[in-house]
N, C-alpha and C positions, 0 to 999 in steps of 0.2 A: 769701672773700666769693663768694656765688653768685647773689644776687638784688639788684635795684636798690633794693628797699625796706629793705635792710639798711644802706645806706650811712650815712644821717644818724644813726640810733640808735647805730651802732657808733662814729661820730665823737664823738657826745655821751658815749659810754662811755669814750673815751680813745684810740681807734685813731689812729695817726699815719701809717700807710700801709696800702694794701690790695693783696692779690694775688688774682688770679682766673683762671679758665680759660673759654674759649668753645669749645663743641663744635657747629660748624655742621652743619646737616642733611645737606649734601653729603658731609661727611667720614663721617658715620654710614652713609650709603648706600654709599660707596666702600670702606670699610675695616671689618674685623671689630672686635669689642670689644677684642681683644688689641692692635690697632694704635692705641694711644692717642696723641693729639696732645700730651698733657701729663701722662702717668702717672696719670691718673684715668679710671675707667670710668663708665658711665652708671647706676650703681646708685642705688637709693633715690629716684629721681625722683618716684615716686608719693607718697612721704612728705614731699616738699618739702625733702629734704636732698641734692639732687644737688650734686656738686662743680663743675658747669658752669653757665654762662649759655648761653642758647639762640641769641642773635643778637648781631650787632655793634651793633644799635640799643640793646640792653641795656647793652653796654659804654659806648657814648657817653653814655647817661643817667647811668651811674655816675660817669663822668668829670665831667660837668656838675655833679653834686651834690657831688662831693668838691673840685673846684677852688676854690670860694670859701673853703674851710677850709684851703687850702694842703696838702691831702692828695693824694698821688700814687696812681694806680691802675696796678699792674704786671700784665702778662699773663704767665702761665706757658706757656713753650714748651720744657719741660724734659725731654722724652724723651731717653734716652741717645744715640740715633742715629735718623736717618730714612733711608729708602731713596731712591735717586735718583729713582724714580718719584713720590715724594711731594713733591718740591721745588716743582714748579709750583703745586700746591695750597697749599703752605706759604708761598710768596712772595705769592700772592694773599691769604692769611690775614693776613700781616704788613701788607700794604698796607691792608687793611680795618681792622685794629687802629689803625694810625697815623691813618687818616682819622677814626676814632672818638675820637681824642684821647689814646690811650695813648702814652706816650713811653718806657716802660721794659719790658724783657722779661727774664724769668728763663730762662736758657739753659744747657744742659749739653753739647751737641754742638758741637765746634769748627767743623764745617762750617756749622752754623746761625749761629754767631757771625760768621763771615766773610760769609755771605749777608746777614745783617741789615745789616752795614756797607755792603755793596754797594747795598742798597735805600735806606738813609739813613745817611750818615756821622755824623750827629749823634745817632743813636739811643743811648739809655741801655741798657747791658747789665749785668745782674747774673748772676754765675755761680752756677748751681745746685749743690747738693751732689753732683750727678752729675759735676761737674768735679773732684772728689776733690783738693781743695787741702790737702795734708797739711803744707805748710811754706811759708815766705816766698818761696822760689824759684818755687814753683808760682803763688802769688798774683801775683808780679811778672810771670810769664809771661802770665797773663791780663790784667794791667794793660797790658802792652806790646801785647797784641792789641786793646786798646781798651775793656776792661771797666772799669766804675766801682765795682763792688762784688763781693765774693766772699762767698757764703754758706758758712760753714765746715761740714765734715762733722759730723754730730751725735754721733759716737762720740769726738770729741776731748776730752781732759781740759782742765781750766782751765789747768794749767801749759803744755800744748801750745798752747792759744789765746794765752796770754800771750807765749810765745816767738814766735809768728807776728806778733802785734801789735807787739812790740818791734822786729822786724826788717823791718816793712812800711812803705812810704811811698807816697803818691800814689794810694791806692785805699782804699775803705771796706771794713769787715768787718762781718759779721752772724753771729749764732749762734742756734741753736734754744733754746727755753726751756720750751715747754709742749706736751704731747700727743704721742702716737705716737713714743715713744723706741724706737730700734732699735740693737741692739749691733753690727749688721753695717755694712758700708760701702756707703752708698747708691749710689755711682758704679760699684760692681762688682756690683750686684744685678740679676739677670736674672729674678727671680721675678715672677709675675703677681699683682697685687693685685686685690682685688674679686671673688674667686672665690665668696664666700658667696652671691651672688645666683643661682648655678647649682646650689646645694644645696637639694634639695626638703624635707628633714627640718628643721623649725625648730630642734630641739634640737641639731643638728650644725652650724648655720651659723657659730657662733662659732669653731669649729675651723678654718674655712676663710676667715676674714676676710683673712688674708695667707697666701701660699704657705708662708712660713717658720713659720707656726703650725700647719701640718698635722701630724697625728699621725705619729710615726715611732719607730723603735726605735734605741737606742744600744747598741753592743757595745764591750767593752773586753777587754784581755788582762792576766792576772795572772802574773807571773814569780816563781818561788821554789819552795821545797820544800813544797807544800801538797797535801792530798788533793783529789780531784776535788770532793768535797762542799764543802770549804772554799773552793775556787776559785769554784764556782758561787754560793755565798753572798756572797763578796766582789764578784764581778762584778755580781750583782743589786743590791747596795747602791750600787756606783759608778754603775751605769747609771741607777738611779732618782734618785740625787742630781743627776746631770748633766741628766737629763731635766727634773726639777723646776725647776732653776735656769734652764735654757735656755728653758723655757716661760714662766718668770716675767719674763725680761727682754724678751720679745717681747710687749709689752702696749700696749693703748690705754686702760688703766684709770688715767687721770689722772697719767701721769708728768709730773714737774715739775722745773724747775731754778731756781725763783724765788730760793732762798737765794743763788745765785751772781750775782744782779743787782749785788750790792755790788762784786764783782771785775770784772764785765763793764763796769760803769759807769766804774770806774777805768781800764780799758784803753782807753776811748774808742770802743767799738764804735758803729757807725752805727745799729744796731737789733737787736732780738731778735724771733724769729719764733715765732708761735703756729701750730701745725699744725692743720688742720681746716677747709678751705674747704667740705667737705661735711657739717660738723657742723650740728646744729640751731641755729636763730637764738638760742635761749635760752642754749645752751652757749657760743656765740661772745661774747654780751654778758657772761656770767659771767666768762669767761677774760680779756677785755679789762679789765673793771673790777678784777679781782684784780691784774693786773700794773700797771695804771695807778695804783692805790692805793699799791702798794709803791714804785713809782718816785717818786711825789709825796712819800711819806714819806722816801725816801732823799735826794731833792734838797732838800726844804724843811726837814726836821728835822735833817739831818746826824747820824744816829745812828752809834754805834760799830758795828763789824762784828758783834759779839755781839748788840747790841740789834736790829740789822736782821734777823739770822737768827731771833731769837726772834719778832719781829713777823711775818716771812714764814711761819714754821711755824704760828703762831697763826691767821693769816688763812687759810692753806691748810686747816687742820683745820675752821675755822668755815664756810668757803664750800663745800668739797667733802665735808665730813663724813667724813674719813678722815685718818689720821696719815701722816707722812713715813716711807717705807721705803726702804732703800738701793737695792733693785733697781728702784725706781720713779724714782730720782733721775737726772736728766741729768748732774749733776756730783757723784758720790757722795763725792768728797774733802771736800766741805763738811760731810757728816755724820760723817766720820771725824776731822775736826779737833776735838779735845777742848777746845781753848782758845776755840773760837768756836761 
């Protein structure tokens, strides 16, 4: 969510929680675009798709609109780390967010977790994917630090999420479900997102939407008794295949994990996350309606797993006008399951 006028329509569409970022003018003046407060830059503001709100008054308005519907508004403070010099501004930022009515923060930096608790011992802390919670021991580590929810890394398989859920207690879990699937590990990512706004040629902007999508070459080695010509042919084939696949998995072209809602619901997860606070309003409405419709179908009609998968794929094709592909799937095991 990035604007106050999105709140009530998104709630009507089925949103159960909001997350948002605020980029105060003072932060913009003090720090470069690379020093993000919440891992999002100021791109596309002119087109109305900025990932940020401008003021704490905007945040307060969002909270006031959401509260009567029992919908919480969470603030993203999820950069991997902050410098010591930034902490006075960050503490003032947190105070302003709390004053505006936000009681939950998505955080990745342990120093920021401890700082939040110093500011307000009752603050709700959700651990970002930057927290790299690969197993239940990590989840319990964050629980013991005072976190109330962990957002699981988006590259985890359903079996890995199940194993964590089975061994976890006293803390909520959340998983990604739609948009911006990444095969890498968020918490170890040091790439700069939002580079496209610095590219002047319109036809090249897509190649720089994320640093991991920049064009590059892959080389490989072939061992064995081959002629130089055979080696070159084999290397070119391997290189092109790897390049093609790696480019395919770094996509924002409607990646989806909706078929896995069946399993995630059985695991008792607290929520599923739609990526895209900087997306257009129409896109946000479409995404929320898509998932809310499937959740209502799952909870009210009690379909079998196979029936649910078929409905999810039908709705996806109808709404997004494309078919399910394994490299677009958050949880590709559901497409490989021949019985379901």
